[in-house]
C-alpha positions in Angstrom: 75.8 85.7 97.3 75.0 87.9 100.3 78.6 88.6 100.9 79.2 89.6 97.2 76.2 91.9 97.2 77.3 93.6 100.6 80.9 94.1 99.4 79.7 95.6 96.1 77.3 98.1 98.1 80.2 98.9 100.4 82.4 99.8 97.4 79.7 102.0 96.0 78.8 103.6 99.5 82.4 104.3 100.4 83.4 105.8 96.9 80.5 108.3 97.0 80.5 109.0 100.7 84.1 110.1 100.6 83.3 113.2 98.5 80.7 114.4 101.1 81.2 112.7 104.5 84.2 113.2 106.9 86.9 110.6 106.9 85.8 108.9 110.2 82.3 108.4 108.6 83.9 106.8 105.6 86.1 104.6 107.7 83.1 103.5 109.9 81.0 102.7 106.7 83.8 100.6 105.4 84.3 98.7 108.6 80.6 98.2 108.8 80.4 96.9 105.3 83.3 94.4 105.8 81.7 93.2 109.1 78.4 92.8 107.5 80.0 90.8 104.6 81.5 88.5 107.3 78.1 88.1 108.8 76.6 87.4 105.3 79.3 84.6 105.0 78.4 83.2 108.4 74.8 83.0 107.3 75.7 81.0 104.2 78.5 79.0 105.8 78.9 75.5 104.6 76.6 75.8 101.7 77.3 76.2 98.0 75.6 78.8 95.8 76.0 79.5 92.1 75.0 82.6 90.0 75.6 84.1 86.6 75.4 80.8 84.8 78.2 79.3 87.0 80.5 82.2 86.7 80.2 82.9 90.5 80.7 79.9 92.8 80.3 80.6 96.5 81.4 77.2 98.1 82.9 76.6 101.6 86.4 76.9 100.1 85.7 80.5 98.9 83.9 81.4 102.1 86.9 80.4 104.2 89.4 82.3 102.1 87.1 85.4 101.9 86.9 85.4 105.7 90.7 85.8 105.8 90.5 88.6 103.4 87.9 90.4 105.5 90.1 89.9 108.5 93.0 91.5 106.7 90.8 94.3 105.5 89.5 95.1 109.0 92.9 95.0 110.6 94.2 97.4 107.9 91.5 99.8 108.6 91.9 99.7 112.3 95.7 100.2 112.0 95.5 103.3 109.9 96.0 105.5 113.0 96.4 109.1 111.9 99.1 108.5 109.4 97.1 110.0 106.5 96.2 113.1 108.5 99.7 113.9 109.4 101.0 113.6 105.8 98.1 115.1 103.9 96.9 111.8 102.4 93.3 112.0 101.2 91.6 109.8 103.8 88.6 108.5 101.9 90.8 107.0 99.1 92.2 104.5 101.5 88.9 103.2 102.7 87.4 102.9 99.3 90.4 101.3 97.7 90.6 98.7 100.5 86.9 97.9 99.9 87.6 97.5 96.1 90.5 95.2 96.8 88.6 92.9 99.1 85.8 92.7 96.5 88.3 91.8 93.8 89.9 89.1 96.1 86.5 87.6 96.8 85.7 87.4 93.1 89.1 85.6 92.6 88.2 83.0 95.2 84.7 82.5 94.1 85.0 81.2 90.6 86.2 78.4 88.5 86.2 80.5 85.3 89.6 81.9 84.4 88.1 84.9 82.7 86.5 85.9 86.1 89.7 85.3 87.9 91.6 87.8 85.6 88.8 90.4 86.3 89.1 89.8 90.0 92.8 90.0 89.9 92.7 93.4 88.3 90.0 94.7 90.6 92.4 93.6 93.4 95.6 94.8 92.0 94.7 98.3 90.6 93.7 99.7 94.0 97.0 98.3 95.5 99.1 100.3 92.9 97.4 103.5 94.1 97.6 102.6 97.8 101.3 101.8 97.5 101.9 105.5 96.3 99.4 107.1 98.6 102.0 108.5 101.0 103.3 110.6 97.9 107.0 110.3 98.6 109.9 108.9 96.8 109.7 105.5 98.5 106.1 105.2 97.8 106.4 106.2 94.2 109.2 103.6 93.7 107.1 100.9 95.5 104.0 101.7 93.3 106.0 101.7 90.1 107.8 98.4 90.8 104.6 96.7 91.9 102.7 98.1 88.7 105.4 97.1 86.2 106.0 93.6 87.6 102.2 93.1 88.2 101.7 94.0 84.6 104.1 91.4 83.5 102.6 88.8 85.8 99.1 89.6 84.5 100.5 89.4 80.9 101.8 85.8 81.8 98.5 84.7 83.2 96.6 86.0 80.2 99.0 84.3 77.9 98.4 81.0 79.9 94.7 81.7 79.8 94.9 81.8 75.9 96.8 78.7 75.7 94.4 77.0 78.1 91.6 77.9 75.7 93.5 76.6 72.8 94.2 73.3 74.5 90.7 72.8 76.1 88.3 74.8 74.1 87.1 76.7 77.1 88.0 78.9 80.1 86.5 76.8 82.9 88.9 75.0 85.2 88.5 71.2 85.4 88.5 70.4 81.8 90.9 67.6 80.8 93.7 68.6 78.6 97.0 67.2 77.3 99.9 67.9 75.1 102.7 70.6 75.2 100.2 73.6 74.8 98.2 72.5 77.8 101.4 72.0 79.9 102.6 75.4 79.0 99.1 76.9 79.7 99.2 75.4 83.3 102.7 76.5 84.1 101.9 80.2 82.9 98.7 80.3 84.9 100.5 79.1 88.0 103.5 81.5 87.4 101.1 84.5 87.0 99.4 83.7 90.4 102.8 82.9 92.0 103.7 86.6 91.6 100.8 87.5 94.0 101.5 84.8 96.4 105.3 85.9 96.5 106.7 82.5 95.8 110.4 82.6 94.9 111.5 83.5 92.2 108.4 85.6 91.7 109.0 87.6 94.8 111.5 90.3 93.9 108.8 93.0 94.3 108.0 92.1 97.8 110.6 93.7 100.0 110.8 97.0 98.2 107.0 97.3 97.9 106.3 96.3 101.5 109.1 98.8 102.8 108.0 101.7 100.6 104.2 101.5 101.1 102.5 103.0 104.0 102.5 100.4 106.8 98.7 99.9 106.9 98.9 99.2 103.2 101.7 96.7 103.8 99.6 95.1 106.4 96.8 94.5 103.9 99.1 93.2 101.1 100.6 90.8 103.5 97.3 89.4 104.5 94.2 89.7 102.3 96.2 89.9 99.1 98.1 86.6 99.9 94.7 84.9 100.7 93.2 85.8 97.4 96.1 84.7 95.4 96.4 81.4 97.2 92.6 80.8 96.7 93.1 81.1 92.9 96.4 79.2 93.0 94.8 76.2 94.8 91.8 76.1 92.5 94.1 76.0 89.5 96.3 73.4 91.0 93.3 71.2 92.1 91.8 71.2 88.5 95.1 70.1 86.8 96.4 67.7 89.4 99.7 67.6 91.2 101.5 65.2 88.9 104.5 65.1 86.6 106.3 68.3 86.0 103.9 70.3 88.1 104.8 68.3 91.2 108.5 68.9 90.7 108.2 72.5 89.8 106.0 73.3 92.8 108.4 71.3 95.1 111.2 73.4 93.9 109.3 76.7 94.3 108.4 75.7 97.9 111.9 74.8 99.0 113.4 77.9 97.2 110.7 80.1 99.0 111.1 78.8 102.6 114.9 78.9 102.5 115.5 82.1 100.5 112.8 83.9 102.5 114.2 83.0 105.8 117.9 83.3 104.9 117.3 86.8 103.3 115.3 88.0 106.4 118.3 87.1 108.6 120.5 90.0 107.2 117.9 92.8 107.1 118.2 95.7 109.4 114.8 97.2 108.9 111.7 95.7 110.4 109.3 96.1 107.6 111.8 94.7 105.1 112.5 91.8 107.4 108.9 91.0 107.8 108.6 91.3 103.9 111.0 88.4 103.5 109.3 86.6 106.4 106.0 86.9 104.4 107.9 85.3 101.4 108.8 82.3 103.6 105.3 81.9 104.9 104.1 81.7 101.3 106.3 78.7 101.0 104.8 77.1 104.2 101.2 77.7 102.9 102.1 76.0 99.7 103.4 72.9 101.5 99.8 72.0 102.2 99.0 71.7 98.5 101.0 68.4 98.6 98.3 66.8 100.8 95.1 65.0 99.9 92.9 67.7 101.2 94.7 71.1 101.5 91.7 73.4 101.9 91.3 73.5 105.7 95.0 73.5 106.5 95.6 76.4 104.0 92.6 78.3 105.3 93.7 77.9 108.9 97.3 78.8 108.3 96.2 81.9 106.3 94.0 83.0 109.1 96.8 82.5 111.7 99.3 84.2 109.5 96.8 87.2 108.8 96.3 87.7 112.5 100.0 87.3 113.5 101.6 89.4 110.7 98.8 91.8 110.8 99.4 92.4 114.5 103.1 92.9 113.9 102.5 95.5 111.1 99.9 97.2 113.3 102.5 97.7 115.9 104.9 99.2 113.4 102.2 101.7 112.3 102.7 103.4 115.5 106.5 103.6 115.1 106.9 104.3 111.4 107.3 108.0 110.5 107.7 107.3 106.8 111.4 106.3 106.9 110.7 102.7 107.9 111.6 101.1 111.2 115.2 100.4 112.0 115.8 97.6 114.5 117.3 100.2 116.9 114.0 102.0 117.0 112.4 99.1 118.5 114.6 99.3 121.7 112.7 99.6 124.9 109.4 99.1 123.3 108.0 97.3 126.4 108.8 100.3 128.6 107.7 102.9 126.0 104.4 101.2 125.4 103.3 98.0 127.2 100.5 97.3 124.7 102.9 97.7 121.7 105.4 95.5 123.5 102.8 92.8 124.2 101.5 92.8 120.7 105.0 92.6 119.2 106.1 89.7 121.4 102.9 87.8 120.8 103.1 88.4 117.0 106.7 87.3 116.7 106.3 84.1 118.8 103.3 83.2 116.8 105.0 83.8 113.5 108.0 81.7 114.7 105.5 78.9 115.4 105.9 78.5 119.1 103.0 77.0 121.2 100.4 77.8 122.6 99.9 80.5 119.9 97.9 80.3 116.7 101.0 80.2 114.5 102.0 76.8 116.0 98.8 75.2 114.9 99.0 76.6 111.5 102.4 75.1 110.9 101.4 71.9 112.4 98.4 71.5 110.1 100.2 72.3 106.9 103.0 70.0 107.6 100.6 67.3 108.8 98.6 67.7 105.5 101.7 67.3 103.5 102.8 64.3 105.5 99.4 62.6 104.7 100.4 63.0 101.2 103.6 61.1 101.8 105.9 64.1 101.3 108.1 63.5 104.4 111.3 64.8 102.9 109.6 68.1 102.0 108.1 68.4 105.5 111.5 67.8 107.1 113.2 70.4 105.0 110.4 73.0 105.6 110.8 72.2 109.4 114.5 73.0 109.1 113.7 76.2 107.4 111.4 77.1 110.2 114.1 76.6 112.7 116.4 79.1 110.7 113.4 81.6 110.9 113.4 81.5 114.7 116.7 83.4 114.6 115.6 86.6 113.2 112.2 86.5 114.9 114.2 86.4 118.2 116.4 89.1 116.9 113.4 91.3 116.4 112.0 90.3 119.8 115.4 91.1 121.5 115.5 94.4 120.0 112.3 95.3 121.8 112.9 93.5 125.0 116.5 93.8 125.8 118.1 96.7 123.8 118.3 100.0 125.6 116.8 103.1 124.0 118.8 106.2 123.6 115.7 108.3 123.9 113.1 106.4 125.9 110.3 108.6 124.9 106.8 107.1 125.5 105.0 106.1 122.3 101.7 108.0 121.9 99.0 105.5 120.7 96.7 107.1 118.1 93.6 106.4 116.2 91.9 103.0 116.2 95.2 101.1 116.1 95.2 100.1 119.9 91.8 98.4 119.3 93.2 96.4 116.3 96.3 95.5 118.3 94.3 94.5 121.4 91.8 92.5 119.2 94.4 90.7 117.2 96.5 89.8 120.3 93.5 88.3 121.9 92.6 86.3 118.8 96.2 85.0 118.4 96.2 83.8 122.0 92.7 82.5 122.0 92.9 80.6 118.7 96.2 79.1 119.9 94.8 77.8 123.2 91.6 76.7 121.6 92.6 75.8 118.0 89.3 74.0 117.2 87.5 77.4 117.2 89.3 78.4 114.2 90.0 75.1 112.5 86.3 74.1 112.6 85.5 77.0 110.4 87.6 75.6 107.5 86.8 71.9 107.7 83.8 72.4 105.5 86.3 73.4 102.8 87.2 69.8 102.3 85.2 69.6 98.9 87.5 71.8 96.8 86.0 71.5 93.3 88.4 70.0 90.7 
């Protein structure tokens, strides 16, 4: 409950402070609020708290996923550099909208009531539509419009599933037993609506265009915090209905389509943000692999933390290179010589995303595959591993562009804003949690008791 109150107060404070205080003050206030919410989570860690007659449920599962959202929010704030100042972007909007989105994601994760899930989903989504267009250029408008239109369709599907769920069970609370065609259709539509936010294939079509067209700090936030919120709700719905019958085969098909399509599509991209967008699609498939295990909570939480740090680090590096046109692979040439910090961060991020030891991404993949293997899904694990090998190709392609390609104009990259702090912090955590994986995984082991 402490985290919810702190996030709510942060939203109010940043919204009103933006009208009177300078941008740096609003940014500091938002960062302070997110860190304080993290401290509030730590104080309640491992306990379960209910409020509002059960509509709000802060259990260890919600705590773990909210932690990932806070990490994504902090990285997005640190990686804003001076992009808004150079392009006339009203600064305070960014900070207030990020706080709103984190609050919405937390609400999605901390409830078993489908009515509250849709409220949290909208509180999460509406700020993102504005953030995607906040650069106020053609690419941003296109990204925002696509995200809004497809997001509205996904929300409508979820709402229709919610209505069918009420018709089949007589309530909106997850865990109520149901049967029959209406119940099955309700479950499928609820999962389909959430699959849009997780970017599982074939609900992923918005991802590359929205990621490429949005300001890079916003893309970072979408790829980290938003994915954690969506998977929290997705896992709760799936835990309540069970992984049997048509749900099993449908989810298995989605996972395999996602890991293969995401990686194969990423191989042919020539722009770094778009390539990482398809990488994000593939990672959604890897996260979903854990759902086939007997206790997916800890593995999913740890993978999301590893992914948030790694992909957040990669996008933080791109914020320093993106001038509003995207980042072509050729623009990465000579990155190590142009900025050793960016070169180091880029290398660590890509190797972690590829799942190479001893970085945190390796342990994330290991845990989700191990969880699925415990559920007896050896064929699924083998195919997902094969897809991970395919992914190594384009990660090495991105890395080679920075390490070995010669830059035509070897101008030094001038680091700006707080982005270097975010890059250094994320790099340190990716390495530290890879060398000492128990530090991170121990945070999520309490999430074993996922309510059904």
